[in-house]
ROBA-848341 format. One line per field, with one value per residue (C-alpha): residue in one letter; residue number from 1; x, y, z. Coordinates in steps of 0.25 Angstrom, whole numbers, plus 5000, padded with zeros to 4 digits. Layout:
N
rest [A_...]
nr [NUM_...]
east [X_...]
north [Y_...]
up [Z_...]
! end
This chain:
324
rest [M_K_R_A_A_C_F_L_I_S_V_Y_A_A_A_P_V_I_L_Y_L_L_P_W_I_L_G_H_V_I_F_C_H_F_L_K_F_P_F_S_V_D_L_S_R_P_A_D_V_L_N_H_T_C_N_F_Y_L_S_P_E_E_G_V_S_V_G_V_W_H_T_L_P_A_S_Q_W_E_G_S_V_G_R_G_P_E_W_Y_R_E_A_L_G_D_G_R_P_V_I_I_Y_L_H_G_N_L_G_T_R_A_I_H_H_R_V_E_L_V_K_I_L_S_A_A_G_Y_H_V_L_S_L_D_Y_R_G_F_G_D_S_T_G_E_P_S_E_E_G_L_T_R_D_A_L_C_L_H_D_W_V_L_Q_H_S_R_G_A_A_V_A_L_W_G_H_S_L_G_S_G_V_A_T_N_T_A_V_K_L_Q_D_Q_G_S_A_V_D_A_V_I_L_E_A_A_F_T_T_I_G_E_V_V_A_I_H_P_V_T_K_M_Y_M_F_L_P_G_F_E_S_L_I_W_S_I_L_H_M_N_N_I_V_F_A_S_D_K_N_L_Q_T_V_S_S_P_L_L_I_L_H_S_E_D_D_H_I_V_P_Y_Q_M_G_L_K_L_Y_E_I_S_L_Q_A_Q_K_Q_Y_K_T_D_V_Q_V_E_M_I_S_Y_S_A_D_L_G_Y_S_H_N_N_I_Y_L_D_P_N_L_T_N_R_L_G_N_F_L_Q_T_L_R_K]
nr [1_2_3_4_5_6_7_8_9_10_11_12_13_14_15_16_17_18_19_20_21_22_23_24_25_26_27_28_29_30_31_32_33_34_35_36_37_38_39_40_41_42_43_44_45_46_47_48_49_50_51_52_53_54_55_56_57_58_59_60_61_62_63_64_65_66_67_68_69_70_71_72_73_74_75_76_77_78_79_80_81_82_83_84_85_86_87_88_89_90_91_92_93_94_95_96_97_98_99_100_101_102_103_104_105_106_107_108_109_110_111_112_113_114_115_116_117_118_119_120_121_122_123_124_125_126_127_128_129_130_131_132_133_134_135_136_137_138_139_140_141_142_143_144_145_146_147_148_149_150_151_152_153_154_155_156_157_158_159_160_161_162_163_164_165_166_167_168_169_170_171_172_173_174_175_176_177_178_179_180_181_182_183_184_185_186_187_188_189_190_191_192_193_194_195_196_197_198_199_200_201_202_203_204_205_206_207_208_209_210_211_212_213_214_215_216_217_218_219_220_221_222_223_224_225_226_227_228_229_230_231_232_233_234_235_236_237_238_239_240_241_242_243_244_245_246_247_248_249_250_251_252_253_254_255_256_257_258_259_260_261_262_263_264_265_266_267_268_269_270_271_272_273_274_275_276_277_278_279_280_281_282_283_284_285_286_287_288_289_290_291_292_293_294_295_296_297_298_299_300_301_302_303_304_305_306_307_308_309_310_311_312_313_314_315_316_317_318_319_320_321_322_323_324]
east [4914_4908_4896_4894_4894_4884_4876_4875_4872_4861_4854_4856_4849_4838_4833_4825_4819_4815_4809_4801_4796_4794_4790_4785_4799_4801_4791_4797_4811_4804_4798_4807_4797_4802_4815_4809_4820_4825_4821_4824_4813_4799_4791_4779_4789_4793_4799_4812_4815_4806_4801_4787_4781_4769_4768_4755_4748_4738_4730_4730_4722_4717_4728_4739_4746_4757_4765_4766_4774_4769_4780_4776_4783_4794_4789_4778_4787_4783_4769_4770_4777_4769_4758_4751_4746_4733_4741_4750_4738_4732_4745_4745_4734_4743_4744_4758_4762_4762_4773_4769_4782_4782_4796_4804_4805_4811_4812_4801_4798_4810_4821_4831_4829_4814_4815_4825_4816_4804_4812_4816_4802_4796_4806_4801_4786_4780_4772_4778_4770_4780_4773_4778_4771_4763_4774_4785_4788_4778_4767_4759_4756_4764_4770_4764_4764_4749_4750_4760_4753_4741_4748_4753_4739_4734_4744_4740_4726_4729_4737_4726_4716_4725_4733_4722_4725_4741_4749_4753_4765_4769_4784_4789_4803_4808_4797_4789_4789_4782_4771_4771_4768_4757_4751_4750_4744_4733_4730_4729_4720_4712_4711_4719_4733_4745_4750_4764_4773_4788_4796_4810_4819_4807_4807_4799_4794_4798_4802_4812_4818_4818_4825_4837_4839_4854_4848_4838_4847_4856_4845_4841_4848_4840_4830_4816_4820_4816_4803_4801_4804_4793_4783_4785_4783_4771_4765_4767_4762_4774_4776_4777_4776_4780_4783_4769_4763_4769_4763_4751_4754_4750_4755_4767_4780_4794_4804_4817_4828_4844_4852_4860_4848_4853_4839_4830_4839_4837_4832_4818_4816_4819_4810_4798_4800_4800_4788_4780_4785_4779_4766_4765_4767_4758_4747_4750_4750_4760_4762_4774_4785_4799_4812_4823_4836_4847_4862_4869_4880_4870_4869_4855_4852_4839_4835_4842_4835_4831_4846_4842_4844_4834_4824_4813_4815_4813_4801_4795_4797_4790_4778_4775_4766_4757_4744_4744]
north [5426_5415_5415_5430_5428_5417_5424_5437_5428_5421_5434_5439_5427_5427_5442_5439_5427_5434_5445_5434_5428_5441_5451_5461_5464_5472_5482_5483_5486_5497_5504_5502_5507_5498_5507_5518_5527_5537_5528_5540_5549_5549_5552_5556_5568_5574_5586_5578_5579_5589_5603_5608_5593_5586_5571_5564_5552_5549_5536_5533_5520_5512_5507_5516_5528_5536_5546_5560_5573_5586_5596_5611_5622_5626_5641_5635_5629_5639_5637_5623_5622_5613_5611_5597_5589_5598_5611_5605_5600_5615_5620_5611_5619_5632_5631_5627_5615_5602_5591_5576_5569_5554_5549_5537_5523_5519_5528_5538_5552_5556_5552_5563_5566_5566_5575_5586_5586_5589_5600_5606_5606_5612_5623_5626_5628_5615_5606_5593_5580_5568_5554_5540_5530_5518_5509_5520_5528_5528_5525_5512_5502_5495_5502_5499_5508_5509_5513_5523_5529_5529_5536_5547_5549_5550_5560_5568_5568_5574_5585_5589_5589_5599_5607_5616_5615_5617_5610_5596_5588_5574_5572_5558_5554_5540_5530_5542_5546_5533_5536_5551_5547_5536_5547_5557_5547_5543_5558_5561_5549_5555_5569_5576_5576_5579_5594_5590_5577_5578_5565_5564_5552_5545_5532_5526_5514_5507_5494_5502_5507_5493_5487_5496_5495_5490_5478_5474_5476_5465_5455_5460_5451_5439_5434_5439_5448_5461_5455_5450_5464_5470_5459_5461_5476_5475_5464_5473_5485_5493_5500_5516_5518_5533_5532_5527_5538_5549_5546_5552_5561_5575_5582_5591_5582_5586_5574_5576_5566_5566_5559_5551_5545_5531_5526_5530_5534_5547_5541_5537_5551_5556_5544_5550_5563_5560_5551_5563_5572_5563_5561_5576_5577_5566_5571_5586_5592_5603_5597_5601_5590_5592_5584_5590_5581_5582_5579_5568_5577_5582_5569_5570_5555_5549_5556_5571_5579_5587_5593_5600_5615_5619_5609_5618_5628_5617_5612_5625_5628_5615_5617_5632_5628_5620_5625_5632]
up [4989_4982_4992_4990_4976_4975_4985_4976_4964_4972_4976_4962_4955_4966_4963_4950_4957_4970_4961_4953_4966_4974_4963_4974_4978_4965_4970_4983_4976_4967_4979_4990_4999_5011_5011_5020_5022_5027_5039_5049_5044_5051_5038_5048_5051_5038_5046_5049_5033_5028_5033_5032_5029_5033_5033_5031_5025_5014_5011_4997_5000_5011_5019_5013_5019_5012_5018_5013_5016_5012_5012_5010_5002_5010_5011_5020_5030_5041_5041_5041_5055_5065_5054_5051_5039_5039_5037_5026_5019_5019_5015_5002_4996_4996_4981_4980_4970_4976_4973_4977_4977_4975_4978_4972_4978_4991_5005_5010_5007_5017_5008_5006_4991_4992_5004_4998_4985_4994_5001_4988_4982_4996_4995_4981_4986_4983_4992_4992_4996_4997_4997_5002_4994_5000_5006_5007_5019_5029_5019_5020_5009_4999_4987_4973_4960_4961_4976_4975_4964_4972_4984_4975_4970_4984_4987_4974_4978_4992_4986_4977_4988_4996_4987_4981_4966_4968_4957_4961_4956_4957_4958_4957_4959_4954_4958_4962_4947_4944_4954_4949_4935_4939_4948_4936_4927_4938_4941_4926_4924_4935_4928_4938_4933_4942_4940_4938_4937_4941_4939_4946_4941_4934_4928_4917_4923_4935_4927_4919_4932_4938_4926_4927_4941_4944_4951_4941_4929_4935_4931_4918_4909_4917_4907_4912_4923_4916_4913_4928_4932_4923_4927_4942_4940_4932_4941_4952_4945_4947_4934_4937_4921_4921_4906_4903_4913_4906_4893_4898_4911_4906_4920_4918_4920_4925_4925_4933_4931_4933_4923_4933_4940_4943_4947_4936_4923_4917_4904_4911_4914_4901_4895_4904_4899_4884_4887_4893_4882_4871_4879_4879_4863_4861_4869_4863_4877_4883_4896_4903_4903_4908_4911_4919_4918_4928_4923_4930_4934_4945_4952_4955_4951_4955_4968_4968_4958_4970_4970_4957_4962_4951_4954_4960_4949_4939_4946_4948_4932_4930_4939_4937_4925_4933_4939_4951]
! end
């Protein structure tokens, strides 16, 4: 018993030292891209988990390949049987709205709650493009904040080339919410603002999420530990400052957050909503900004807002004002 206790104490004491000596570890923990589950799914064969879906790859930069699934509106399933990437690419230009889904950390585009959301969006008549960032799933390269944002920009550019003027929305969940707001700012700076941004279980900054993680909280009383975390994040350029981004984003915004979210507190989503509202007042614009809150009694937590039976109606009401 004493040996076990000594071992646990040693591990606890060593963690901050290891983090100091090997700061890259924090980035790996944040992205968790090395956990490529579900391991049983062949990402090149999306039909194993999703109907009327085509797999293809994009190259955001030399030496990097990212995997993407294009899921058609469910009403088009008959015409898609036996079709390849070129047919799917042509189908993207049918005028129906397109949603670019930017998932959270850990795992691949085949994780259950991600697939279930895509099914719901497809049934509602949307094209859905699901991206595995560099280093995730079957995508090559190493993840970084800049790299993930570049991947999303590449996919958005590809969608614009083939969607023939259809409305395009970014849907970011958890870590993907930071990617979504980064991408929205970049597109706006380029003079081609995205048509809409949807944030699910969104955080203010990655640092604030790390600071409240149960493991991190065990060390917060140690002098200098919080400063160490922040310095490592900034040294590695991992910030994902959605709070700052939403001060300038001019695209219509919808925030979805459950009050029982145990990963990203509901208060963070509420803060982002308030920041965006304040920005609209400051710039005297009438851009649509909405937040849908889910009671803790529903048990949607961090990953299960797709279970909302009214989700597609809520989404349709939000998107109906976009250009067609």
